[in-house]
MIPABA-973414 format. One record per residue: residue in one letter; residue number from 1; y, x, z of N, C-alpha, C in turn. Coordinates in Angstrom, 1 decimal, padded with zeros to 4 digits. Example, Ala and Ser with C-alpha at 12.3 -4.5 7.8 and 13.67 -1.06 7.14 Angstrom:
BEGIN
aa A&i 1&n_py -005.7&n_px 013.2&n_pz 007.8&ca_py -004.5&ca_px 012.3&ca_pz 007.8&c_py -003.3&c_px 013.2&c_pz 007.8
aa S&i 2&n_py -002.2&n_px 012.8&n_pz 007.1&ca_py -001.1&ca_px 013.7&ca_pz 007.1&c_py 000.0&c_px 012.9&c_pz 007.9
***
This chain:
BEGIN
aa M&i 1&n_py 000.0&n_px -114.4&n_pz 056.6&ca_py 000.4&ca_px -113.0&ca_pz 055.8&c_py -000.5&c_px -111.8&c_pz 056.4
aa Q&i 2&n_py -000.8&n_px -111.1&n_pz 055.4&ca_py -001.8&ca_px -109.9&ca_pz 055.5&c_py -000.9&c_px -108.9&c_pz 056.0
aa P&i 3&n_py -001.6&n_px -108.0&n_pz 057.0&ca_py -000.7&ca_px -107.0&ca_pz 057.7&c_py -000.8&c_px -105.9&c_pz 056.5
aa A&i 4&n_py 000.6&n_px -105.0&n_pz 056.2&ca_py 000.6&ca_px -104.1&ca_pz 055.2&c_py -000.3&c_px -102.9&c_pz 055.3
aa A&i 5&n_py -000.7&n_px -102.3&n_pz 054.1&ca_py -001.9&ca_px -101.3&ca_pz 054.1&c_py -001.3&c_px -100.2&c_pz 054.7
aa P&i 6&n_py -001.9&n_px -099.5&n_pz 055.3&ca_py -001.5&ca_px -098.0&ca_pz 056.2&c_py -000.9&c_px -097.2&c_pz 054.7
aa A&i 7&n_py 000.0&n_px -096.5&n_pz 055.2&ca_py 001.1&ca_px -095.6&ca_pz 054.2&c_py 000.1&c_px -094.8&c_pz 053.5
aa R&i 8&n_py -000.9&n_px -094.1&n_pz 054.3&ca_py -001.9&ca_px -093.2&ca_pz 053.4&c_py -002.5&c_px -093.9&c_pz 052.3
aa T&i 9&n_py -003.2&n_px -095.0&n_pz 052.7&ca_py -003.8&ca_px -096.1&ca_pz 051.6&c_py -002.8&c_px -096.3&c_pz 050.2
aa R&i 10&n_py -001.7&n_px -096.8&n_pz 050.7&ca_py -000.5&ca_px -097.1&ca_pz 049.4&c_py -000.4&c_px -095.9&c_pz 048.8
aa F&i 11&n_py -000.1&n_px -094.6&n_pz 049.3&ca_py 000.2&ca_px -093.2&ca_pz 048.6&c_py -000.8&c_px -093.0&c_pz 047.8
aa A&i 12&n_py -002.1&n_px -093.2&n_pz 048.5&ca_py -003.4&ca_px -092.7&ca_pz 047.7&c_py -003.6&c_px -093.6&c_pz 046.2
aa A&i 13&n_py -003.2&n_px -094.9&n_pz 046.7&ca_py -003.3&ca_px -096.0&ca_pz 045.3&c_py -002.2&c_px -095.4&c_pz 044.5
aa Q&i 14&n_py -001.1&n_px -095.2&n_pz 044.9&ca_py 000.0&ca_px -094.9&ca_pz 043.9&c_py -000.3&c_px -093.4&c_pz 043.1
aa A&i 15&n_py -001.0&n_px -092.7&n_pz 043.8&ca_py -001.3&ca_px -091.2&ca_pz 043.3&c_py -002.3&c_px -091.4&c_pz 042.1
aa R&i 16&n_py -003.2&n_px -092.4&n_pz 042.3&ca_py -004.3&ca_px -092.6&ca_pz 041.2&c_py -003.8&c_px -093.3&c_pz 040.0
aa R&i 17&n_py -002.7&n_px -093.7&n_pz 040.1&ca_py -001.6&ca_px -094.5&ca_pz 038.8&c_py -001.0&c_px -093.2&c_pz 038.4
aa L&i 18&n_py -001.4&n_px -092.4&n_pz 037.3&ca_py -000.7&ca_px -091.4&ca_pz 036.7&c_py 000.4&c_px -091.8&c_pz 035.7
aa P&i 19&n_py 001.7&n_px -091.8&n_pz 035.7&ca_py 002.4&ca_px -092.2&ca_pz 034.5&c_py 002.6&c_px -091.3&c_pz 033.6
aa S&i 20&n_py 002.7&n_px -091.6&n_pz 032.5&ca_py 002.8&ca_px -090.7&ca_pz 031.1&c_py 003.9&c_px -089.6&c_pz 031.5
aa P&i 21&n_py 003.8&n_px -088.5&n_pz 030.9&ca_py 004.7&ca_px -087.3&ca_pz 030.9&c_py 005.9&c_px -087.6&c_pz 029.9
aa R&i 22&n_py 006.0&n_px -088.9&n_pz 029.5&ca_py 007.2&ca_px -089.1&ca_pz 028.4&c_py 008.6&c_px -088.6&c_pz 028.9
aa N&i 23&n_py 009.0&n_px -089.0&n_pz 030.4&ca_py 010.2&ca_px -088.2&ca_pz 030.9&c_py 009.9&c_px -087.6&c_pz 031.7
aa G&i 24&n_py 010.5&n_px -086.2&n_pz 031.7&ca_py 010.4&ca_px -085.5&ca_pz 033.0&c_py 009.4&c_px -084.4&c_pz 032.3
aa V&i 25&n_py 008.9&n_px -083.5&n_pz 033.5&ca_py 008.3&ca_px -082.5&ca_pz 033.6&c_py 006.6&c_px -082.8&c_pz 033.7
aa A&i 26&n_py 005.9&n_px -082.4&n_pz 032.8&ca_py 004.5&ca_px -082.8&ca_pz 032.8&c_py 003.7&c_px -082.0&c_pz 033.9
aa M&i 27&n_py 003.1&n_px -082.4&n_pz 034.6&ca_py 002.4&ca_px -081.7&ca_pz 035.8&c_py 000.8&c_px -081.9&c_pz 035.8
aa P&i 28&n_py 000.1&n_px -080.9&n_pz 036.5&ca_py -001.1&ca_px -081.1&ca_pz 036.8&c_py -001.6&c_px -082.4&c_pz 037.7
aa A&i 29&n_py -002.5&n_px -083.2&n_pz 037.3&ca_py -002.9&ca_px -084.4&ca_pz 038.1&c_py -003.6&c_px -083.9&c_pz 039.6
aa R&i 30&n_py -004.1&n_px -082.7&n_pz 039.4&ca_py -004.8&ca_px -082.4&ca_pz 040.8&c_py -003.9&c_px -081.2&c_pz 041.0
aa K&i 31&n_py -004.0&n_px -080.5&n_pz 042.2&ca_py -003.2&ca_px -079.4&ca_pz 042.4&c_py -003.9&c_px -078.3&c_pz 042.2
aa R&i 32&n_py -003.5&n_px -077.6&n_pz 041.1&ca_py -004.0&ca_px -076.4&ca_pz 040.9&c_py -003.8&c_px -075.0&c_pz 041.6
aa I&i 33&n_py -004.6&n_px -074.3&n_pz 041.9&ca_py -004.2&ca_px -073.1&ca_pz 042.6&c_py -003.9&c_px -071.9&c_pz 041.8
aa I&i 34&n_py -002.6&n_px -071.1&n_pz 042.0&ca_py -002.2&ca_px -070.1&ca_pz 041.3&c_py -002.3&c_px -069.1&c_pz 042.2
aa L&i 35&n_py -002.7&n_px -067.9&n_pz 042.0&ca_py -002.7&ca_px -066.6&ca_pz 042.5&c_py -001.4&c_px -065.9&c_pz 042.0
aa L&i 36&n_py -000.3&n_px -065.5&n_pz 042.8&ca_py 000.8&ca_px -064.8&ca_pz 042.3&c_py 000.8&c_px -063.5&c_pz 042.9
aa I&i 37&n_py 000.7&n_px -062.5&n_pz 041.9&ca_py 000.9&ca_px -061.0&ca_pz 042.8&c_py 002.2&c_px -060.4&c_pz 042.0
aa D&i 38&n_py 003.0&n_px -060.0&n_pz 042.9&ca_py 004.3&ca_px -059.3&ca_pz 042.4&c_py 004.6&c_px -058.4&c_pz 043.9
aa D&i 39&n_py 005.0&n_px -057.0&n_pz 043.6&ca_py 005.4&ca_px -056.4&ca_pz 044.6&c_py 006.9&c_px -056.4&c_pz 045.1
aa E&i 40&n_py 007.7&n_px -057.1&n_pz 044.1&ca_py 008.9&ca_px -057.4&ca_pz 044.4&c_py 009.2&c_px -058.7&c_pz 045.1
aa Q&i 41&n_py 009.6&n_px -058.7&n_pz 046.3&ca_py 009.6&ca_px -060.0&ca_pz 047.3&c_py 010.7&c_px -061.0&c_pz 046.8
aa K&i 42&n_py 011.6&n_px -060.6&n_pz 046.3&ca_py 012.7&ca_px -061.4&ca_pz 045.8&c_py 011.9&c_px -062.3&c_pz 044.6
aa Q&i 43&n_py 011.2&n_px -061.6&n_pz 043.7&ca_py 010.7&ca_px -062.2&ca_pz 042.6&c_py 009.3&c_px -063.0&c_pz 043.0
aa L&i 44&n_py 008.7&n_px -062.5&n_pz 043.8&ca_py 007.4&ca_px -063.1&ca_pz 044.4&c_py 007.9&c_px -064.7&c_pz 044.9
aa R&i 45&n_py 009.0&n_px -064.7&n_pz 046.1&ca_py 009.4&ca_px -065.8&ca_pz 046.3&c_py 009.8&c_px -066.9&c_pz 045.4
aa L&i 46&n_py 011.0&n_px -066.2&n_pz 044.5&ca_py 011.5&ca_px -067.1&ca_pz 043.5&c_py 010.3&c_px -067.9&c_pz 042.4
aa H&i 47&n_py 009.5&n_px -066.9&n_pz 042.2&ca_py 008.4&ca_px -067.8&ca_pz 041.2&c_py 007.3&c_px -068.6&c_pz 042.1
aa E&i 48&n_py 007.2&n_px -068.2&n_pz 043.4&ca_py 006.6&ca_px -069.2&ca_pz 044.4&c_py 007.2&c_px -070.3&c_pz 044.6
aa M&i 49&n_py 008.5&n_px -070.5&n_pz 044.7&ca_py 009.2&ca_px -071.9&ca_pz 044.9&c_py 009.1&c_px -072.7&c_pz 043.3
aa V&i 50&n_py 009.4&n_px -071.9&n_pz 042.4&ca_py 009.2&ca_px -072.8&ca_pz 041.1&c_py 007.9&c_px -073.2&c_pz 040.9
aa L&i 51&n_py 006.8&n_px -072.4&n_pz 041.3&ca_py 005.5&ca_px -073.1&ca_pz 041.1&c_py 005.2&c_px -074.1&c_pz 041.9
aa E&i 52&n_py 005.6&n_px -074.1&n_pz 043.2&ca_py 005.4&ca_px -075.0&ca_pz 044.2&c_py 006.1&c_px -076.2&c_pz 043.8
aa L&i 53&n_py 007.5&n_px -076.3&n_pz 043.7&ca_py 008.2&ca_px -077.4&ca_pz 043.2&c_py 007.5&c_px -077.8&c_pz 041.8
aa S&i 54&n_py 006.8&n_px -077.3&n_pz 040.9&ca_py 006.3&ca_px -077.8&ca_pz 039.9&c_py 004.8&c_px -078.3&c_pz 040.3
aa G&i 55&n_py 004.3&n_px -078.4&n_pz 041.6&ca_py 003.2&ca_px -079.0&ca_pz 042.0&c_py 002.0&c_px -078.5&c_pz 042.2
aa Y&i 56&n_py 002.0&n_px -076.9&n_pz 042.0&ca_py 000.9&ca_px -076.0&ca_pz 042.2&c_py 001.0&c_px -075.6&c_pz 043.6
aa T&i 57&n_py -000.2&n_px -075.2&n_pz 044.0&ca_py -000.6&ca_px -074.7&ca_pz 045.3&c_py -000.5&c_px -073.0&c_pz 045.0
aa V&i 58&n_py 000.3&n_px -072.4&n_pz 045.9&ca_py 000.5&ca_px -070.9&ca_pz 045.4&c_py -000.1&c_px -070.0&c_pz 046.4
aa L&i 59&n_py -000.8&n_px -069.1&n_pz 046.0&ca_py -001.2&ca_px -067.9&ca_pz 047.0&c_py -000.6&c_px -066.9&c_pz 046.6
aa T&i 60&n_py -000.1&n_px -066.0&n_pz 047.5&ca_py 000.7&ca_px -065.0&ca_pz 047.2&c_py 000.3&c_px -063.5&c_pz 047.7
aa A&i 61&n_py 000.2&n_px -062.5&n_pz 046.9&ca_py 000.0&ca_px -061.2&ca_pz 047.3&c_py 001.2&c_px -060.3&c_pz 046.9
aa S&i 62&n_py 001.4&n_px -059.1&n_pz 047.6&ca_py 002.6&ca_px -058.2&ca_pz 047.2&c_py 002.0&c_px -056.8&c_pz 046.7
aa S&i 63&n_py 000.8&n_px -056.9&n_pz 046.5&ca_py 000.1&ca_px -055.5&ca_pz 045.8&c_py -001.0&c_px -056.1&c_pz 044.8
aa G&i 64&n_py -001.3&n_px -055.0&n_pz 044.1&ca_py -002.7&ca_px -055.6&ca_pz 043.4&c_py -003.9&c_px -055.5&c_pz 044.2
aa R&i 65&n_py -004.1&n_px -054.6&n_pz 045.4&ca_py -005.3&ca_px -054.6&ca_pz 046.1&c_py -005.2&c_px -056.0&c_pz 047.0
aa Q&i 66&n_py -004.2&n_px -056.2&n_pz 047.4&ca_py -003.9&ca_px -057.6&ca_pz 048.1&c_py -004.5&c_px -058.7&c_pz 047.2
aa G&i 67&n_py -003.7&n_px -058.8&n_pz 046.1&ca_py -004.3&ca_px -059.9&ca_pz 045.4&c_py -006.0&c_px -059.7&c_pz 045.0
aa L&i 68&n_py -006.3&n_px -058.6&n_pz 044.9&ca_py -008.1&ca_px -058.5&ca_pz 044.6&c_py -008.8&c_px -059.0&c_pz 045.8
aa A&i 69&n_py -008.2&n_px -058.4&n_pz 046.9&ca_py -008.8&ca_px -058.9&ca_pz 048.1&c_py -008.7&c_px -060.7&c_pz 048.3
aa L&i 70&n_py -007.6&n_px -061.2&n_pz 048.0&ca_py -007.3&ca_px -062.6&ca_pz 048.1&c_py -008.3&c_px -063.3&c_pz 047.1
aa L&i 71&n_py -008.4&n_px -062.8&n_pz 045.8&ca_py -009.1&ca_px -063.3&ca_pz 044.9&c_py -010.7&c_px -063.4&c_pz 045.3
aa S&i 72&n_py -011.0&n_px -062.5&n_pz 046.1&ca_py -012.5&ca_px -062.4&ca_pz 046.6&c_py -012.7&c_px -063.3&c_pz 047.5
aa S&i 73&n_py -011.7&n_px -064.0&n_pz 048.1&ca_py -012.1&ca_px -065.0&ca_pz 049.4&c_py -011.6&c_px -066.3&c_pz 049.0
aa C&i 74&n_py -010.9&n_px -066.5&n_pz 047.8&ca_py -010.5&ca_px -067.6&ca_pz 047.6&c_py -010.8&c_px -068.4&c_pz 046.1
aa T&i 75&n_py -010.7&n_px -069.5&n_pz 045.9&ca_py -011.0&ca_px -070.1&ca_pz 044.3&c_py -009.5&c_px -070.2&c_pz 043.9
aa V&i 76&n_py -009.2&n_px -069.8&n_pz 042.6&ca_py -007.8&ca_px -069.9&ca_pz 041.9&c_py -008.4&c_px -070.5&c_pz 040.7
aa D&i 77&n_py -007.3&n_px -071.0&n_pz 040.1&ca_py -007.4&ca_px -071.7&ca_pz 038.7&c_py -006.7&c_px -070.8&c_pz 037.8
aa E&i 78&n_py -005.5&n_px -069.9&n_pz 038.3&ca_py -004.9&ca_px -068.9&ca_pz 037.2&c_py -004.4&c_px -067.9&c_pz 038.0
aa V&i 79&n_py -004.2&n_px -066.7&n_pz 037.5&ca_py -003.5&ca_px -065.4&ca_pz 038.1&c_py -002.1&c_px -065.3&c_pz 037.2
aa L&i 80&n_py -001.1&n_px -065.1&n_pz 038.2&ca_py 000.2&ca_px -064.8&ca_pz 037.5&c_py 000.4&c_px -063.5&c_pz 038.1
aa L&i 81&n_py 000.7&n_px -062.3&n_pz 037.4&ca_py 000.5&ca_px -061.0&ca_pz 037.8&c_py 001.7&c_px -060.0&c_pz 037.3
aa D&i 82&n_py 002.5&n_px -059.4&n_pz 038.0&ca_py 003.2&ca_px -058.5&ca_pz 037.5&c_py 002.8&c_px -057.1&c_pz 037.0
aa Y&i 83&n_py 003.6&n_px -056.8&n_pz 036.0&ca_py 002.9&ca_px -055.4&ca_pz 035.4&c_py 003.2&c_px -054.2&c_pz 036.4
aa E&i 84&n_py 004.6&n_px -054.1&n_pz 036.7&ca_py 005.0&ca_px -052.8&ca_pz 037.1&c_py 004.9&c_px -052.8&c_pz 038.7
aa M&i 85&n_py 003.8&n_px -052.2&n_pz 039.2&ca_py 003.6&ca_px -052.4&ca_pz 040.6&c_py 003.1&c_px -050.9&c_pz 041.0
aa P&i 86&n_py 003.6&n_px -050.3&n_pz 042.3&ca_py 002.9&ca_px -049.2&ca_pz 042.7&c_py 001.3&c_px -049.3&c_pz 043.0
aa E&i 87&n_py 000.6&n_px -048.1&n_pz 043.1&ca_py -000.7&ca_px -047.9&ca_pz 043.1&c_py -001.6&c_px -048.2&c_pz 042.0
aa M&i 88&n_py -001.6&n_px -049.5&n_pz 042.0&ca_py -002.2&ca_px -050.3&ca_pz 040.4&c_py -001.3&c_px -051.1&c_pz 040.0
aa D&i 89&n_py -001.1&n_px -050.8&n_pz 038.5&ca_py -000.2&ca_px -051.6&ca_pz 037.5&c_py -000.8&c_px -053.0&c_pz 037.3
aa G&i 90&n_py -000.3&n_px -053.8&n_pz 036.8&ca_py -000.9&ca_px -055.1&ca_pz 036.6&c_py -002.1&c_px -055.0&c_pz 035.5
aa G&i 91&n_py -001.8&n_px -054.0&n_pz 034.6&ca_py -003.1&ca_px -054.0&ca_pz 033.5&c_py -004.4&c_px -053.6&c_pz 034.3
aa K&i 92&n_py -004.2&n_px -052.6&n_pz 035.2&ca_py -005.5&ca_px -052.3&ca_pz 036.2&c_py -006.0&c_px -053.5&c_pz 036.8
aa V&i 93&n_py -005.1&n_px -054.3&n_pz 037.5&ca_py -005.5&ca_px -055.3&ca_pz 038.3&c_py -006.2&c_px -056.4&c_pz 037.4
aa A&i 94&n_py -005.6&n_px -056.5&n_pz 036.2&ca_py -006.1&ca_px -057.6&ca_pz 035.4&c_py -007.5&c_px -057.0&c_pz 034.8
aa A&i 95&n_py -007.7&n_px -056.0&n_pz 034.6&ca_py -009.3&ca_px -055.4&ca_pz 034.4&c_py -010.2&c_px -055.5&c_pz 035.5
aa E&i 96&n_py -009.6&n_px -055.4&n_pz 036.6&ca_py -010.5&ca_px -055.5&ca_pz 037.6&c_py -010.9&c_px -057.1&c_pz 037.9
aa I&i 97&n_py -009.8&n_px -057.9&n_pz 037.8&ca_py -010.0&ca_px -059.3&ca_pz 037.8&c_py -011.1&c_px -059.8&c_pz 036.7
aa K&i 98&n_py -011.1&n_px -059.3&n_pz 035.7&ca_py -012.0&ca_px -059.7&ca_pz 034.5&c_py -013.5&c_px -059.3&c_pz 034.8
aa K&i 99&n_py -013.5&n_px -058.1&n_pz 035.5&ca_py -015.0&ca_px -057.8&ca_pz 035.8&c_py -015.9&c_px -058.9&c_pz 036.6
aa T&i 100&n_py -014.9&n_px -059.6&n_pz 037.6&ca_py -015.6&ca_px -060.2&ca_pz 038.5&c_py -015.5&c_px -061.8&c_pz 038.3
aa H&i 101&n_py -014.2&n_px -062.1&n_pz 037.5&ca_py -013.8&ca_px -063.5&ca_pz 037.3&c_py -013.6&c_px -063.6&c_pz 035.6
aa P&i 102&n_py -014.6&n_px -063.4&n_pz 034.5&ca_py -014.3&ca_px -063.0&ca_pz 033.4&c_py -013.5&c_px -064.6&c_pz 032.5
aa G&i 103&n_py -013.6&n_px -065.6&n_pz 033.1&ca_py -012.9&ca_px -066.7&ca_pz 032.4&c_py -011.8&c_px -067.0&c_pz 033.2
aa L&i 104&n_py -011.3&n_px -066.3&n_pz 034.2&ca_py -010.1&ca_px -066.8&ca_pz 034.8&c_py -008.9&c_px -066.3&c_pz 034.0
aa P&i 105&n_py -008.0&n_px -067.3&n_pz 033.6&ca_py -006.9&ca_px -067.1&ca_pz 033.0&c_py -005.7&c_px -066.2&c_pz 033.5
aa I&i 106&n_py -005.2&n_px -065.2&n_pz 033.1&ca_py -004.3&ca_px -064.4&ca_pz 033.7&c_py -003.0&c_px -064.3&c_pz 032.7
aa L&i 107&n_py -001.8&n_px -064.4&n_pz 033.5&ca_py -000.6&ca_px -064.6&ca_pz 032.8&c_py 000.2&c_px -063.3&c_pz 033.2
aa M&i 108&n_py 000.5&n_px -062.1&n_pz 032.3&ca_py 001.3&ca_px -060.9&ca_pz 033.0&c_py 002.8&c_px -061.4&c_pz 033.0
aa L&i 109&n_py 003.5&n_px -061.0&n_pz 033.9&ca_py 004.9&ca_px -061.1&ca_pz 034.0&c_py 005.3&c_px -059.6&c_pz 034.1
aa S&i 110&n_py 006.7&n_px -059.5&n_pz 033.6&ca_py 007.3&ca_px -058.1&ca_pz 033.5&c_py 008.7&c_px -058.5&c_pz 033.3
aa G&i 111&n_py 009.6&n_px -057.7&n_pz 033.8&ca_py 011.0&ca_px -057.5&ca_pz 033.4&c_py 011.2&c_px -056.7&c_pz 032.0
aa H&i 112&n_py 010.2&n_px -056.2&n_pz 031.5&ca_py 010.2&ca_px -055.6&ca_pz 030.1&c_py 010.1&c_px -056.5&c_pz 029.1
aa E&i 113&n_py 010.5&n_px -056.4&n_pz 028.1&ca_py 010.4&ca_px -057.3&ca_pz 026.8&c_py 009.1&c_px -057.0&c_pz 026.3
aa A&i 114&n_py 008.3&n_px -055.8&n_pz 026.1&ca_py 007.4&ca_px -055.6&ca_pz 025.6&c_py 006.6&c_px -054.6&c_pz 026.4
aa L&i 115&n_py 005.6&n_px -054.7&n_pz 026.4&ca_py 004.4&ca_px -054.2&ca_pz 027.3&c_py 003.5&c_px -053.2&c_pz 026.2
aa P&i 116&n_py 002.8&n_px -052.0&n_pz 026.8&ca_py 001.8&ca_px -051.5&ca_pz 025.9&c_py 000.6&c_px -052.4&c_pz 025.8
aa E&i 117&n_py 000.1&n_px -052.0&n_pz 024.4&ca_py -001.1&ca_px -053.0&ca_pz 024.1&c_py -002.3&c_px -052.7&c_pz 025.3
aa S&i 118&n_py -002.4&n_px -051.6&n_pz 025.8&ca_py -003.5&ca_px -051.5&ca_pz 026.5&c_py -003.3&c_px -052.4&c_pz 028.0
aa A&i 119&n_py -001.9&n_px -052.6&n_pz 028.3&ca_py -001.8&ca_px -053.4&ca_pz 029.5&c_py -001.9&c_px -054.9&c_pz 029.5
aa L&i 120&n_py -002.1&n_px -055.4&n_pz 027.9&ca_py -002.1&ca_px -056.7&ca_pz 027.7&c_py -003.7&c_px -057.0&c_pz 027.2
aa Q&i 121&n_py -004.4&n_px -056.0&n_pz 027.1&ca_py -005.7&ca_px -056.4&ca_pz 026.6&c_py -006.8&c_px -057.1&c_pz 027.5
aa F&i 122&n_py -006.7&n_px -057.3&n_pz 028.6&ca_py -007.2&ca_px -058.3&ca_pz 029.5&c_py -006.6&c_px -059.4&c_pz 030.2
aa V&i 123&n_py -005.2&n_px -059.7&n_pz 029.5&ca_py -004.6&ca_px -060.9&ca_pz 029.9&c_py -004.7&c_px -061.8&c_pz 028.7
aa N&i 124&n_py -004.3&n_px -063.3&n_pz 029.3&ca_py -004.2&ca_px -064.3&ca_pz 028.3&c_py -002.9&c_px -064.4&c_pz 027.7
aa G&i 125&n_py -001.8&n_px -064.1&n_pz 028.4&ca_py -000.5&ca_px -064.3&ca_pz 027.9&c_py 000.6&c_px -063.3&c_pz 028.7
aa F&i 126&n_py 001.7&n_px -063.3&n_pz 028.2&ca_py 002.9&ca_px -062.5&ca_pz 028.7&c_py 004.1&c_px -063.2&c_pz 028.7
aa V&i 127&n_py 004.8&n_px -063.2&n_pz 030.0&ca_py 006.0&ca_px -063.8&ca_pz 029.9&c_py 006.9&c_px -063.0&c_pz 030.6
aa S&i 128&n_py 008.2&n_px -062.7&n_pz 030.0&ca_py 009.1&ca_px -061.8&ca_pz 030.4&c_py 009.9&c_px -062.5&c_pz 031.8
aa K&i 129&n_py 010.3&n_px -061.9&n_pz 032.5&ca_py 010.9&ca_px -062.4&ca_pz 033.7&c_py 012.2&c_px -062.9&c_pz 033.5
aa G&i 130&n_py 012.7&n_px -062.5&n_pz 032.6&ca_py 014.2&ca_px -063.1&ca_pz 032.1&c_py 013.9&c_px -064.3&c_pz 031.5
aa N&i 131&n_py 012.9&n_px -065.0&n_pz 031.3&ca_py 012.8&ca_px -066.3&ca_pz 030.9&c_py 013.3&c_px -067.5&c_pz 031.8
aa A&i 132&n_py 013.5&n_px -068.5&n_pz 031.2&ca_py 014.0&ca_px -069.7&ca_pz 032.3&c_py 012.3&c_px -070.1&c_pz 032.7
aa P&i 133&n_py 012.7&n_px -070.8&n_pz 034.1&ca_py 011.5&ca_px -071.3&ca_pz 034.8&c_py 010.5&c_px -072.3&c_pz 034.1
aa T&i 134&n_py 011.2&n_px -073.2&n_pz 033.1&ca_py 010.5&ca_px -073.8&ca_pz 032.1&c_py 009.6&c_px -073.2&c_pz 031.3
aa F&i 135&n_py 009.9&n_px -072.2&n_pz 030.7&ca_py 009.2&ca_px -071.3&ca_pz 029.9&c_py 007.9&c_px -071.1&c_pz 030.6
aa L&i 136&n_py 008.0&n_px -070.4&n_pz 031.8&ca_py 006.9&ca_px -070.2&ca_pz 032.7&c_py 005.9&c_px -071.2&c_pz 032.9
aa Q&i 137&n_py 006.6&n_px -072.3&n_pz 033.2&ca_py 005.8&ca_px -073.7&ca_pz 033.4&c_py 004.9&c_px -074.0&c_pz 032.3
aa L&i 138&n_py 005.7&n_px -074.0&n_pz 031.1&ca_py 004.9&ca_px -074.1&ca_pz 029.7&c_py 003.8&c_px -073.3&c_pz 029.7
aa A&i 139&n_py 003.8&n_px -072.0&n_pz 029.9&ca_py 003.0&ca_px -070.9&ca_pz 029.8&c_py 001.8&c_px -071.3&c_pz 030.7
aa I&i 140&n_py 001.8&n_px -071.5&n_pz 031.8&ca_py 000.9&ca_px -071.7&ca_pz 032.6&c_py 000.0&c_px -072.9&c_pz 032.4
aa Q&i 141&n_py 001.0&n_px -074.1&n_pz 031.9&ca_py 000.2&ca_px -075.4&ca_pz 031.5&c_py -000.6&c_px -074.9&c_pz 030.2
aa Q&i 142&n_py -000.4&n_px -074.0&n_pz 029.4&ca_py -001.1&ca_px -073.9&ca_pz 028.1&c_py -002.4&c_px -073.1&c_pz 028.5
aa L&i 143&n_py -002.3&n_px -072.4&n_pz 029.7&ca_py -003.5&ca_px -071.4&ca_pz 029.9&c_py -004.6&c_px -072.3&c_pz 030.8
aa L&i 144&n_py -004.0&n_px -073.4&n_pz 031.3&ca_py -005.0&ca_px -074.0&ca_pz 032.1&c_py -005.8&c_px -075.2&c_pz 031.6
aa P&i 145&n_py -006.9&n_px -075.0&n_pz 030.7&ca_py -007.5&ca_px -075.9&ca_pz 029.9&c_py -007.9&c_px -077.2&c_pz 030.4
aa G&i 146&n_py -007.7&n_px -078.2&n_pz 029.8&ca_py -008.2&ca_px -079.3&ca_pz 030.2&c_py -007.2&c_px -080.1&c_pz 031.4
aa A&i 147&n_py -006.1&n_px -079.5&n_pz 031.7&ca_py -005.3&ca_px -080.0&ca_pz 032.8&c_py -004.6&c_px -081.4&c_pz 032.4
aa E&i 148&n_py -004.9&n_px -082.4&n_pz 033.2&ca_py -004.3&ca_px -083.7&ca_pz 033.1&c_py -003.0&c_px -083.5&c_pz 033.6
aa T&i 149&n_py -002.1&n_px -084.4&n_pz 033.0&ca_py -000.6&ca_px -084.2&ca_pz 033.6&c_py -000.1&c_px -085.5&c_pz 033.9
aa R&i 150&n_py 000.9&n_px -085.2&n_pz 034.8&ca_py 001.6&ca_px -086.3&ca_pz 035.5&c_py 003.1&c_px -086.2&c_pz 035.3
aa K&i 151&n_py 003.8&n_px -087.2&n_pz 035.4&ca_py 005.4&ca_px -086.8&ca_pz 035.5&c_py 005.8&c_px -086.3&c_pz 037.1
aa L&i 152&n_py 006.6&n_px -085.3&n_pz 037.2&ca_py 007.1&ca_px -084.9&ca_pz 038.3&c_py 008.2&c_px -085.9&c_pz 038.8
aa R&i 153&n_py 008.0&n_px -086.0&n_pz 040.2&ca_py 008.8&ca_px -087.1&ca_pz 041.1&c_py 009.2&c_px -086.6&c_pz 042.3
aa G&i 154&n_py 010.1&n_px -085.5&n_pz 042.0&ca_py 010.7&ca_px -085.0&ca_pz 043.4&c_py 009.7&c_px -084.7&c_pz 044.6
aa I&i 155&n_py 008.8&n_px -083.5&n_pz 044.3&ca_py 007.9&ca_px -082.9&ca_pz 044.9&c_py 008.5&c_px -082.0&c_pz 046.0
aa G&i 156&n_py 008.3&n_px -082.0&n_pz 047.3&ca_py 008.8&ca_px -081.3&ca_pz 048.1&c_py 008.6&c_px -079.7&c_pz 048.2
aa L&i 157&n_py 009.4&n_px -078.8&n_pz 048.7&ca_py 009.1&ca_px -077.6&ca_pz 048.8&c_py 008.0&c_px -077.5&c_pz 050.2
aa R&i 158&n_py 007.2&n_px -076.5&n_pz 050.0&ca_py 005.8&ca_px -076.3&ca_pz 051.0&c_py 005.2&c_px -075.2&c_pz 050.7
aa R&i 159&n_py 005.4&n_px -074.2&n_pz 051.6&ca_py 004.6&ca_px -072.9&ca_pz 051.4&c_py 003.3&c_px -073.1&c_pz 052.0
aa S&i 160&n_py 002.2&n_px -072.6&n_pz 050.9&ca_py 000.7&ca_px -072.5&ca_pz 051.2&c_py 000.2&c_px -071.3&c_pz 050.9
aa T&i 161&n_py -000.5&n_px -070.5&n_pz 051.9&ca_py -001.0&ca_px -069.2&ca_pz 051.6&c_py -002.4&c_px -069.1&c_pz 052.1
aa K&i 162&n_py -003.0&n_px -070.5&n_pz 052.1&ca_py -004.4&ca_px -070.8&ca_pz 052.8&c_py -005.2&c_px -070.9&c_pz 051.6
aa C&i 163&n_py -006.5&n_px -070.3&n_pz 051.5&ca_py -007.3&ca_px -070.9&ca_pz 050.5&c_py -007.9&c_px -072.1&c_pz 050.3
aa A&i 164&n_py -008.1&n_px -072.6&n_pz 049.4&ca_py -008.6&ca_px -074.2&ca_pz 049.4&c_py -009.9&c_px -074.2&c_pz 049.7
***
């Protein structure tokens, strides 16, 4: 009788076999890193929880300046950005991001149903905060080009604020 493979090896082998997203929510095959910028702590934590449960690694910032500083020291795959923030609104933050990371997808979040065109000129998409979490997940998946998907299987909640 052969000894059982270490748990780490068994789980690594299972992770390589990615089931089709036929049933359940489609998820990225590798952990994508999302920078979430929102001055409202309740919204920040809510979106962070939804994204982490969806399999993403989430970096959070509670202001535009903090988000820009984090972006300068971390590699991210996408930015989710609130529009209405003190000091720098989301449109100004998006413009600054596009100066240094022109290909980085940016999804604007807002409690408003419509935003001025000037606020949207540097973003790739807009989602109202009133939409269901599934709508946010789909918008994120559409902005991440070439993302392989896998079926969600009970991913645990874990807070991650360190750069990859």
